[in-house]
C-alpha positions as CSV (number, residue, x, y, z in Angstrom):
1,M,75.9,79.5,113.4
2,Q,72.4,79.0,112.5
3,A,71.3,82.1,114.6
4,K,73.9,84.1,112.8
5,L,72.7,83.0,109.3
6,A,69.1,83.8,110.4
7,K,70.3,87.3,111.5
8,L,72.2,87.8,108.1
9,E,69.1,86.6,106.2
10,K,67.1,89.3,108.0
11,I,69.7,92.0,107.1
12,L,69.8,90.9,103.4
13,K,65.9,90.5,103.2
14,V,66.5,87.1,101.5
15,K,65.4,83.8,102.9
16,F,67.6,81.1,101.7
17,K,66.3,77.5,100.9
18,N,69.9,76.2,101.0
19,K,71.6,77.7,104.1
20,D,74.9,76.1,103.2
21,L,75.2,78.5,100.1
22,L,74.8,81.5,102.5
23,H,77.3,80.1,104.9
24,Q,79.8,79.4,102.1
25,A,79.5,82.9,100.8
26,M,81.0,84.1,104.0
27,V,84.0,81.8,104.1
28,H,87.2,83.3,103.1
29,R,90.0,81.1,101.7
30,S,92.3,81.9,104.7
31,Y,89.8,80.4,107.1
32,L,90.2,76.9,105.6
33,N,94.0,77.1,105.9
34,E,93.4,77.2,109.7
35,N,90.3,74.9,109.7
36,P,91.1,72.2,107.0
37,S,88.3,70.0,108.2
38,F,85.6,72.7,107.8
39,S,82.6,71.1,106.0
40,L,82.2,73.8,103.2
41,S,84.5,75.3,100.6
42,H,85.6,79.0,100.4
43,N,83.6,81.6,98.6
44,E,85.7,82.3,95.5
45,R,83.6,80.4,93.0
46,L,80.4,82.2,94.3
47,E,82.3,85.5,94.0
48,F,83.1,84.6,90.3
49,L,79.5,84.0,89.6
50,G,78.3,87.0,91.6
51,D,80.5,89.3,89.7
52,A,78.9,88.3,86.5
53,V,75.4,88.6,87.9
54,L,76.2,92.0,89.4
55,E,77.6,93.3,86.1
56,L,74.5,92.0,84.2
57,V,72.0,93.6,86.5
58,I,73.7,96.9,86.6
59,T,74.2,97.0,82.8
60,D,70.4,96.1,82.3
61,Y,69.4,98.8,84.7
62,L,71.6,101.5,83.1
63,Y,70.5,100.6,79.6
64,N,66.9,100.7,80.4
65,N,66.9,103.8,82.6
66,Y,69.6,106.1,80.9
67,S,70.0,107.1,77.3
68,N,73.6,108.2,77.8
69,P,76.3,107.0,75.2
70,E,78.0,103.8,75.9
71,G,81.2,105.3,77.3
72,E,79.3,107.2,80.0
73,L,77.2,104.1,80.9
74,T,80.5,102.2,81.3
75,N,81.9,104.8,83.7
76,F,78.5,104.8,85.7
77,R,78.7,101.0,86.0
78,A,82.4,101.1,87.0
79,A,81.6,103.5,89.7
80,L,78.9,101.1,91.0
81,V,80.8,97.8,90.9
82,N,84.4,98.8,91.9
83,S,86.0,97.5,95.0
84,D,85.6,100.6,97.0
85,M,81.9,100.8,96.4
86,L,81.4,97.1,97.1
87,A,83.4,97.5,100.4
88,K,81.1,100.4,101.4
89,I,78.0,98.2,100.7
90,A,79.5,95.4,102.8
91,N,80.1,97.8,105.7
92,Q,76.6,99.1,105.4
93,L,75.3,95.6,105.6
94,G,77.5,94.7,108.5
95,L,79.0,91.8,106.8
96,E,82.2,91.7,108.8
97,E,80.4,90.1,111.7
98,F,79.6,87.1,109.6
99,L,82.8,86.6,107.7
100,L,85.0,83.7,108.6
101,M,88.6,84.5,108.1
102,S,92.0,83.4,109.5
103,K,93.2,85.1,112.6
104,G,95.8,87.0,110.5
105,E,93.2,88.3,108.1
106,S,90.9,89.2,111.0
107,K,93.5,91.6,112.4
108,D,94.2,93.4,109.1
109,T,92.1,96.5,108.8
110,G,93.8,98.0,105.8
111,R,93.2,97.7,102.0
112,A,93.4,93.9,101.9
113,R,90.5,93.9,104.3
114,Q,88.4,96.1,102.0
115,Y,89.0,93.7,99.1
116,I,87.8,90.8,101.3
117,M,84.5,92.8,102.2
118,A,84.0,93.7,98.5
119,N,84.5,90.1,97.4
120,A,82.1,89.0,100.1
121,V,79.3,91.1,98.4
122,E,79.9,89.4,95.2
123,S,79.9,86.0,96.7
124,L,76.6,86.8,98.4
125,I,75.1,87.8,95.1
126,G,76.4,84.6,93.6
127,A,74.8,82.6,96.5
128,I,71.5,84.5,96.1
129,Y,71.4,83.8,92.4
130,L,72.0,80.1,92.8
131,D,69.4,79.8,95.6
132,R,66.7,82.2,94.6
133,G,67.4,83.1,90.9
134,Y,67.8,86.1,88.9
135,K,64.7,88.1,89.9
136,I,65.6,88.0,93.7
137,S,69.2,88.8,92.9
138,K,68.2,91.8,90.8
139,K,66.0,93.0,93.7
140,F,68.9,92.8,96.1
141,I,71.4,94.5,93.9
142,E,68.9,97.4,93.1
143,E,68.1,97.9,96.8
144,N,71.6,97.8,98.0
145,I,73.8,98.9,95.2
146,V,72.0,100.7,92.4
147,R,70.5,103.1,95.2
148,E,74.0,104.6,95.3
149,L,73.7,105.7,91.7
150,P,72.0,109.2,92.3
151,N,74.8,110.3,94.7
152,I,77.4,109.0,92.2
153,L,75.9,111.1,89.4
154,E,75.3,114.2,91.6
155,Q,78.9,114.1,92.9
156,K,80.3,113.0,89.5
157,L,82.1,110.1,91.1
158,Y,81.8,108.3,87.7
159,Q,84.5,110.4,86.2
160,D,87.4,108.1,85.2
161,P,90.4,109.2,87.4
162,K,92.9,108.0,84.7
163,S,91.4,110.3,82.1
164,K,91.1,113.1,84.7
165,F,94.8,112.7,85.8
166,Q,96.0,112.6,82.2
167,E,94.0,115.7,81.2
168,E,95.3,117.6,84.2
169,S,98.9,116.5,83.9
170,Q,99.0,117.4,80.1
171,E,97.3,120.8,80.7
172,R,99.2,121.8,83.8
173,E,102.7,120.2,83.2
174,G,102.8,119.2,79.6
175,I,103.5,115.6,80.6
176,T,101.5,112.4,79.7
177,P,101.5,110.0,82.8
178,S,102.8,106.5,82.7
179,Y,102.0,103.5,84.8
180,E,104.2,100.8,86.1
181,V,103.7,97.7,88.2
182,I,105.8,98.1,91.4
183,K,104.7,94.9,93.1
184,D,102.5,91.9,92.5
185,W,101.7,88.9,94.5
186,G,99.3,86.0,95.0
187,P,98.0,83.1,92.9
188,D,96.3,83.6,89.6
189,H,92.8,83.3,91.2
190,D,93.6,86.0,93.9
191,K,96.2,88.3,92.2
192,H,97.1,91.7,93.8
193,F,99.1,94.6,92.1
194,I,100.7,97.8,93.3
195,V,101.0,100.2,90.4
196,G,102.8,103.5,90.5
197,V,101.7,106.6,88.3
198,F,104.7,108.6,87.0
199,L,105.1,112.1,85.6
200,G,108.4,111.7,83.8
201,K,110.8,109.8,86.2
202,D,108.8,111.2,89.3
203,L,106.6,108.7,91.2
204,I,103.4,110.7,92.0
205,A,101.4,108.0,93.8
206,K,100.7,104.3,94.1
207,G,97.5,102.3,93.9
208,E,96.5,98.7,94.7
209,G,94.1,96.5,92.9
210,K,93.0,93.0,92.0
211,S,93.9,93.7,88.4
212,K,96.4,96.1,86.8
213,Q,93.5,98.3,85.5
214,D,92.1,98.6,89.0
215,A,95.4,99.4,90.5
216,Q,96.1,102.1,87.8
217,R,92.7,103.6,88.5
218,N,93.5,103.8,92.2
219,A,96.9,105.2,91.5
220,A,95.4,107.9,89.4
221,E,92.9,108.7,92.1
222,E,95.8,108.9,94.6
223,G,97.6,111.0,92.1
224,L,94.9,113.6,91.8
225,K,94.9,114.0,95.6
226,A,98.7,114.2,95.8
227,K,98.8,117.0,93.2
228,G,95.7,118.8,94.6
229,W,94.0,118.4,91.3
230,K,90.7,117.0,92.7
Protein backbone atom coordinates (compact mmCIF):
# COMPACT_ATOMS: atom_id res chain seq x y z
CA MET A 1 0.00 0.00 0.00
CA GLN A 2 2.92 2.35 0.64
CA ALA A 3 3.81 2.32 -3.06
CA LYS A 4 0.20 3.20 -3.93
CA LEU A 5 0.14 6.05 -1.43
CA ALA A 6 3.39 7.40 -2.87
CA LYS A 7 1.85 7.26 -6.34
CA LEU A 8 -1.23 9.11 -5.09
CA GLU A 9 0.92 11.78 -3.44
CA LYS A 10 2.64 12.32 -6.77
CA ILE A 11 -0.71 12.73 -8.54
CA LEU A 12 -1.98 15.15 -5.89
CA LYS A 13 1.35 17.02 -5.75
CA VAL A 14 1.08 16.90 -1.97
CA LYS A 15 3.59 15.17 0.30
CA PHE A 16 1.89 13.93 3.48
CA LYS A 17 3.61 13.96 6.86
CA ASN A 18 1.04 11.54 8.25
CA LYS A 19 0.44 8.87 5.59
CA ASP A 20 -2.44 7.41 7.62
CA LEU A 21 -4.52 10.51 6.89
CA LEU A 22 -4.07 10.02 3.16
CA HIS A 23 -4.83 6.32 3.53
CA GLN A 24 -7.97 6.99 5.60
CA ALA A 25 -9.23 9.48 3.02
CA MET A 26 -9.51 6.58 0.59
CA VAL A 27 -11.47 4.25 2.90
CA HIS A 28 -15.20 4.00 2.15
CA ARG A 29 -17.46 2.87 4.99
CA SER A 30 -18.44 -0.30 3.08
CA TYR A 31 -14.82 -1.53 3.14
CA LEU A 32 -14.86 -1.74 6.94
CA ASN A 33 -18.01 -3.89 6.85
CA GLU A 34 -15.98 -6.57 5.04
CA ASN A 35 -12.71 -5.81 6.85
CA PRO A 36 -13.68 -5.08 10.49
CA SER A 37 -10.10 -5.51 11.72
CA PHE A 38 -8.75 -2.80 9.38
CA SER A 39 -6.54 -0.44 11.37
CA LEU A 40 -8.06 2.86 10.20
CA SER A 41 -11.53 4.39 10.26
CA HIS A 42 -13.57 5.32 7.16
CA ASN A 43 -13.34 8.72 5.49
CA GLU A 44 -16.66 10.33 6.47
CA ARG A 45 -15.27 12.67 9.16
CA LEU A 46 -12.57 13.82 6.72
CA GLU A 47 -15.29 14.35 4.11
CA PHE A 48 -17.24 16.52 6.58
CA LEU A 49 -14.16 18.67 7.19
CA GLY A 50 -13.13 18.78 3.54
CA ASP A 51 -16.57 19.97 2.48
CA ALA A 52 -16.23 23.03 4.74
CA VAL A 53 -12.65 23.78 3.61
CA LEU A 54 -13.67 23.47 -0.04
CA GLU A 55 -16.58 25.86 0.37
CA LEU A 56 -14.43 28.42 2.19
CA VAL A 57 -11.66 28.34 -0.43
CA ILE A 58 -14.11 28.65 -3.32
CA THR A 59 -16.05 31.44 -1.58
CA ASP A 60 -12.84 33.32 -0.81
CA TYR A 61 -11.64 32.98 -4.40
CA LEU A 62 -14.93 34.13 -5.93
CA TYR A 63 -15.25 37.07 -3.52
CA ASN A 64 -11.76 38.30 -4.32
CA ASN A 65 -11.86 37.76 -8.09
CA TYR A 66 -15.44 38.51 -9.16
CA SER A 67 -17.59 41.58 -8.47
CA ASN A 68 -20.87 39.81 -9.34
CA PRO A 69 -23.83 40.04 -6.94
CA GLU A 70 -24.19 37.48 -4.17
CA GLY A 71 -26.81 35.38 -5.98
CA GLU A 72 -24.58 34.87 -9.02
CA LEU A 73 -21.55 34.05 -6.89
CA THR A 74 -23.64 31.45 -5.06
CA ASN A 75 -24.51 29.83 -8.40
CA PHE A 76 -20.85 29.90 -9.51
CA ARG A 77 -19.86 28.19 -6.25
CA ALA A 78 -22.62 25.58 -6.53
CA ALA A 79 -21.42 24.68 -10.02
CA LEU A 80 -17.90 24.10 -8.67
CA VAL A 81 -18.74 22.07 -5.56
CA ASN A 82 -21.68 19.90 -6.66
CA SER A 83 -21.31 16.12 -6.75
CA ASP A 84 -21.13 15.93 -10.55
CA MET A 85 -18.19 18.32 -10.69
CA LEU A 86 -16.36 16.63 -7.80
CA ALA A 87 -16.88 13.20 -9.38
CA LYS A 88 -15.38 14.61 -12.58
CA ILE A 89 -12.36 15.86 -10.61
CA ALA A 90 -12.01 12.45 -8.94
CA ASN A 91 -11.97 10.77 -12.34
CA GLN A 92 -9.40 13.24 -13.66
CA LEU A 93 -7.16 12.43 -10.68
CA GLY A 94 -7.73 8.69 -11.11
CA LEU A 95 -8.89 8.24 -7.50
CA GLU A 96 -10.82 5.06 -8.23
CA GLU A 97 -7.56 3.12 -8.33
CA PHE A 98 -6.86 4.05 -4.71
CA LEU A 99 -10.33 3.78 -3.14
CA LEU A 100 -10.99 0.95 -0.71
CA MET A 101 -14.60 -0.24 -1.05
CA SER A 102 -16.63 -3.37 -0.50
CA LYS A 103 -16.86 -5.86 -3.35
CA GLY A 104 -20.45 -4.79 -3.93
CA GLU A 105 -19.62 -1.08 -4.13
CA SER A 106 -16.67 -1.88 -6.41
CA LYS A 107 -19.02 -3.46 -8.95
CA ASP A 108 -21.50 -0.56 -8.93
CA THR A 109 -20.73 1.85 -11.77
CA GLY A 110 -23.88 3.98 -11.52
CA ARG A 111 -24.88 7.13 -9.68
CA ALA A 112 -23.91 5.73 -6.28
CA ARG A 113 -20.30 5.29 -7.48
CA GLN A 114 -20.21 8.92 -8.60
CA TYR A 115 -21.21 10.03 -5.09
CA ILE A 116 -18.46 7.89 -3.57
CA MET A 117 -15.95 9.47 -5.96
CA ALA A 118 -17.18 12.99 -5.17
CA ASN A 119 -17.01 12.31 -1.43
CA ALA A 120 -13.46 11.01 -1.82
CA VAL A 121 -12.38 14.41 -3.19
CA GLU A 122 -13.84 16.11 -0.11
CA SER A 123 -12.19 13.61 2.24
CA LEU A 124 -8.87 14.18 0.49
CA ILE A 125 -9.23 17.93 0.98
CA GLY A 126 -9.96 17.30 4.67
CA ALA A 127 -6.85 15.13 4.95
CA ILE A 128 -4.68 17.72 3.19
CA TYR A 129 -6.00 20.45 5.48
CA LEU A 130 -5.26 18.44 8.64
CA ASP A 131 -1.82 17.38 7.46
CA ARG A 132 -0.53 20.44 5.62
CA GLY A 133 -2.83 23.31 6.57
CA TYR A 134 -4.98 25.85 4.77
CA LYS A 135 -2.38 27.20 2.33
CA ILE A 136 -1.64 23.81 0.74
CA SER A 137 -5.34 22.91 0.73
CA LYS A 138 -6.10 26.18 -1.06
CA LYS A 139 -3.39 25.47 -3.65
CA PHE A 140 -4.78 21.96 -4.29
CA ILE A 141 -8.35 23.25 -4.67
CA GLU A 142 -7.37 26.09 -6.98
CA GLU A 143 -5.23 23.84 -9.19
CA ASN A 144 -7.77 21.03 -9.46
CA ILE A 145 -11.22 22.55 -9.00
CA VAL A 146 -11.15 26.33 -9.51
CA ARG A 147 -9.51 25.73 -12.89
CA GLU A 148 -12.92 24.47 -14.10
CA LEU A 149 -14.48 27.90 -13.52
CA PRO A 150 -13.69 29.50 -16.93
CA ASN A 151 -15.48 26.65 -18.71
CA ILE A 152 -18.42 26.87 -16.30
CA LEU A 153 -18.79 30.58 -17.02
CA GLU A 154 -18.31 30.20 -20.77
CA GLN A 155 -20.87 27.40 -21.05
CA LYS A 156 -23.19 29.05 -18.47
CA LEU A 157 -23.20 25.80 -16.50
CA TYR A 158 -23.81 27.84 -13.34
CA GLN A 159 -27.42 28.56 -14.25
CA ASP A 160 -29.66 27.05 -11.59
CA PRO A 161 -31.65 24.24 -13.30
CA LYS A 162 -34.59 24.64 -10.89
CA SER A 163 -35.03 28.30 -11.82
CA LYS A 164 -34.57 27.49 -15.50
CA PHE A 165 -37.12 24.64 -15.42
CA GLN A 166 -39.66 26.82 -13.59
CA GLU A 167 -39.14 29.69 -16.02
CA GLU A 168 -39.57 27.44 -19.05
CA SER A 169 -42.57 25.51 -17.68
CA GLN A 170 -44.43 28.68 -16.72
CA GLU A 171 -43.70 30.31 -20.06
CA ARG A 172 -44.41 27.28 -22.25
CA GLU A 173 -47.14 25.44 -20.34
CA GLY A 174 -48.43 27.91 -17.77
CA ILE A 175 -47.64 25.50 -14.91
CA THR A 176 -45.37 25.92 -11.89
CA PRO A 177 -43.42 22.68 -11.29
CA SER A 178 -43.59 20.85 -7.98
CA TYR A 179 -41.15 18.43 -6.37
CA GLU A 180 -41.88 15.31 -4.37
CA VAL A 181 -39.62 12.84 -2.58
CA ILE A 182 -40.25 9.47 -4.21
CA LYS A 183 -37.73 7.47 -2.18
CA ASP A 184 -35.13 8.00 0.53
CA TRP A 185 -32.76 5.61 2.23
CA GLY A 186 -29.63 5.37 4.34
CA PRO A 187 -28.62 6.53 7.83
CA ASP A 188 -28.59 10.24 8.71
CA HIS A 189 -24.88 10.60 7.96
CA ASP A 190 -25.26 9.05 4.48
CA LYS A 191 -28.79 9.85 3.33
CA HIS A 192 -29.90 9.59 -0.30
CA PHE A 193 -33.03 10.93 -1.92
CA ILE A 194 -34.85 10.39 -5.21
CA VAL A 195 -37.08 13.33 -6.03
CA GLY A 196 -39.57 13.65 -8.87
CA VAL A 197 -40.37 16.90 -10.65
CA PHE A 198 -44.02 17.20 -11.67
CA LEU A 199 -46.01 19.44 -13.96
CA GLY A 200 -49.49 19.10 -12.55
CA LYS A 201 -49.93 15.35 -11.99
CA ASP A 202 -47.41 14.37 -14.66
CA LEU A 203 -44.03 13.07 -13.50
CA ILE A 204 -41.50 14.63 -15.88
CA ALA A 205 -38.20 13.34 -14.47
CA LYS A 206 -36.40 12.04 -11.39
CA GLY A 207 -33.17 13.12 -9.73
CA GLU A 208 -31.00 11.61 -7.01
CA GLY A 209 -28.97 13.43 -4.38
CA LYS A 210 -27.49 13.38 -0.89
CA SER A 211 -29.92 16.11 0.11
CA LYS A 212 -33.44 16.99 -1.04
CA GLN A 213 -32.06 20.17 -2.60
CA ASP A 214 -29.41 18.29 -4.57
CA ALA A 215 -31.99 15.74 -5.72
CA GLN A 216 -34.37 18.54 -6.79
CA ARG A 217 -31.60 20.21 -8.76
CA ASN A 218 -30.80 16.96 -10.53
CA ALA A 219 -34.49 16.30 -11.20
CA ALA A 220 -34.84 19.76 -12.77
CA GLU A 221 -31.73 19.09 -14.87
CA GLU A 222 -33.24 15.82 -16.10
CA GLY A 223 -36.58 17.57 -16.63
CA LEU A 224 -34.97 20.13 -18.93
CA LYS A 225 -33.49 17.28 -20.99
CA ALA A 226 -36.76 15.33 -21.03
CA LYS A 227 -38.74 18.33 -22.30
CA GLY A 228 -36.05 19.38 -24.77
CA TRP A 229 -35.77 22.77 -23.11
CA LYS A 230 -31.98 22.72 -22.74
